[in-house]
N, C-alpha and C positions, 0 to 999 in steps of 0.2 A: 237669668231672668225669670222672676217671678209669674206665673200665671195664674189668674184668676177664672178658673171654669165654672164657678158655681155662681157668678155674676148674673142678676138680674137679665134677663131678656129685653130689649128696648119694645116701648110702644110701638104697635101697627103701624105702618108707614103710611104717611098721608100721600098726597098726588104730589110727586116729585119728576123732574126730569130723568129720562135715562142715564145723563151724564153723571147725574148725582147719583145715582144708584150704583153706576160704576164704581164712583169713586169710594162709597161706602163699603162695596166688595174689595176692594183693593186693602184698604183699611183694614178691615176686620180681618182678613186672611194675614197681612202684616203682623197685625196684632196678636194672632193666635199662631203664629208661625211654629213656637217650640211645640203646640201642641201637633199640629202638620207632622213634625219631624218624629216625634215620640209615637204618635200613631203608626207610620211609615216604618219606623222601627220595629214597632210590637208586630205588623206583621210580618216583617222580613224574619225577627226571631222564632215564631210560631210557624213560619213556611220551614225552618230548617231544623228548628228542635225535633230531636229523636228521630232525624231521617237518616236511613242508611246511606243514601247517595248524595247525601249535605250537598254542595255546591253543583254535584253532575246534574241536578234538577234543570240550573239555568241552563244547561244545555241540551236538554233530554227532549223538550219540546221541540226546539229548530233541529234536531238531529232527526227525529220522527218524520217532519215535513220534508227534510233533504232527502230521506230515504225514499218517502213516498214518491216525492219528485223525479229521482233516478228511477224508479220503477217505471212511471209514467213516461219518462224521455227516452231510456233503451226502448221501451216498447214503441215509441214514435220513431225514434232511428232505426230500427230494426224495419219497421213496415216503409219509410223512404228510403231506406239504404245509403243512411248518411251514419257519419261516427259522431258518438257523443265525447265531446274533448272537455279538458280540464277547466276552460271558461267557463261553458255551461254548468258544471257542477259546481263553481266557484258561484255564478249567478244565482242559484238555486239556493247556495247555503246564506248568504246575504240577504236575498228576500226572505228567508223562510226566516231569520231571525227578525226581521222586521214585523213580519206576519204575527210570529208568536207574541211578541209585544202587544199588538194591539187584540190580538183574541185573549190574552192573559189578562191585560188590564181590566178589558171591558167586560168580560166574564166576571171577575171578582168586584167590579165598581158597582155593576148592575144590584148588587144585593147588599151593597155597603150601607144604606140606610135601614134597611128594612132588617139587617143582622147585628145593627147595634142598637135596640129599640128602648137599654135603660139611656145610651148617652143623649138619644134624640128627644126623649120625651120627659126626661128628668134635668137635665143640664144645659145651658145656653152655652153656643158657641155656632160659629158660622158652619153650616151643614153641607158648606162644599168641602169643608176640609176632609171629609170620608171618602170620596170618590175621587181626591186628589191624593190622598193618602196610600190607596190602595195603588193607582198610577206611581206611585213613587217607589212603594215595593218593587211593583214588576219593573219597573227601571232600573233598579240595580239587578235583577236576573238578567236581563238584557245586556246591562254593562259587563258582568262577568261572562255571558255567552259573546260578545264582542272581543272580549279579549282572548278568549280560547281561539273565536274565527281568527283574528289577527296573527295569533302564533302559527295557526293552519296555515295561513297565506303568505306568511313569510319562509315559512319550512319548504314550502313547494314553490317559492317563486313566483306567487301570484298576485295580482292586483298593482295599482297606480298610486305610487306616493302623494302625485298632485291632486290625486282623485279625492283624497282624504280630508282635503280642504272643504270638500261638499258634505260631508257627513254631519257637522254641527248643524247645516241650516236643513239640511233633510230629517234630522232626527227631531228636531225642533218643528219642524211641518208636520211632521208624524205624531208629535206629542199634542200639538195643538188639537189635529185632526180626531183624536182619538179621547183627548179630555172635553170638547164638545158631545161627542156622543156619550161619552161616560155622565155627564151631567144630567143629560137629557133623559137618559134611560134609566139611570138611578132614581130620578125624581118620579118617571113614570109608572117606574115597579112598587114604587110605594103607592099610588094611588091603583092600581089596576096589577095585580100580582102575577097575572100570566105573561108579562111583558117578558120575566125572566128565561120563560119557555120559548117565546119567540127569540129571544136573541140566541138561546143557544141553538136553536134551528138555524138561524141565518148565519152564526158563526160557523156552523159544521159544514153549511154549503158554501158558504161565500169565498173560500180560498177557489172554488173552480169558478168565480166571477171576477176573479181578482187576477193578476200576470205574478202569480209565484211559481207554478207549475210549468207555467209556459211563457212564451214571449209574445208580445202584439204583435210580431211581425208575423208569427205562424197564422192570422188571422185575416193576413192581407191587410188593404189600405183602408178600407171601411171599416173594418172590423179594429182596426190596430184603434183608429180614432176612439170607436166606440167605448172599447176597452179603458182608455185613458179618462174617460168621463168616472168613473171610479176615483173615488179623491185619494185612494190609497196607491192606485197604478202609477202617478206620477212620482212618487216617494218612492215605492219600491222599484220602479224601474230605471230612477235616479242613481241609487245606489251601485246597482248591478254596471249601469254604464260609466259613472265616473270611479268607481272603486275599482272594478274589474278591469272595463274598457279602456278607463284612462281619459274617457270624453267630457270635454269642457261643456258643463249643461249651459251655458251662456250661448250656444252655438247647436243650431238644428242638424239632424242628425237622418240622412234619407239612406237605405238600404234596400238590397234588392232581393225579392224572396226567391224562391227554389223555383218558381214560376215566371221567372223574369220581371216580375211587377215591383216598379219602384213603390217605398213604403216610408212615410214619413214616422220614424221610430220614436223621436224625440224633438219637442221644440222647448222653448224657455218659457212659452204660456203655459205651456202642460204643468210645471211648477209654480209658477203664478195663479194659474187657477185653483189648484190644491192649497196652496198658502190660504187665498184669499175665501176660499169655502170655508177653510178651517176656522178663519178669523172671524166671518161671517157668523158661523153657526157655534161658535164659542161664544160670542158675545149674545147672541139671541139664548144660547141653554143657560147662559151664568145669569142672564136676565130673568128668565122664566124661572130658574131654581130659586132665584133669590127672591122673588114675589110670593113664592108658594109655601118659603122654607118656614112660615109663622104658623102653618096649617098642619105641617107635617105631625105632630103629636098627636092630631086627632086622627091620623089614619095607620100608625103604628101597631 
């Protein structure tokens, strides 16, 4: 496929319907799909070029999350007098992998426009390609980590085969939610350069507001519902419940806490909420991104 990235930019858009703009976004991304692939491949090559650990970097971040989670959960288990079993560790591992994808993709995507000044200012192409390429490169890392995690689960006899059917749905939901945030924040960082610092702070402390190191049932009935308002929470908890616990995510799940309180830890509407919020957020951020990309060159 020949790709003319030096083509002149189209004229500034007039009044069009949102549906027409979504069609234009889709056509542009399809036309420049080879550029998207090449940029993602470039990011992967740069990430692993002359890296001593090689593909070990793909499991390094999730491993750190798991080790931190084990330390926190071990302390909690010691205080409460309960045991830390393999299922809890497996849940930490799979949620750590999902959280690492979100953090890595968003961390790099925020600076994807400001870090490619020559491309943005001199060559026409749909600018959405830049944050999406970063996300695809991070998805490659997560895929490597997922393979390593699968091998570990099989070796220790952890997980449910039926729960794997939910992985594509949950992974797609995670990608959509991350893409919505990536488009919005990469665009915002181009106009306000302190956005990247705000994002770094939020990603650093965001793990304490997302059920990665803990499970919503630990917060009680009301706390569990509040925790699920985080759009990442249903995805991460869905992975744990489906893959590790073998739960059918179409069915609600009520568990009894240590204090004898019945807690609704899962409901299908949780996943619907996360997917719906992600789709609406992606549509809104893509539309905003598309309408502003014609003035990006003035702010680089």
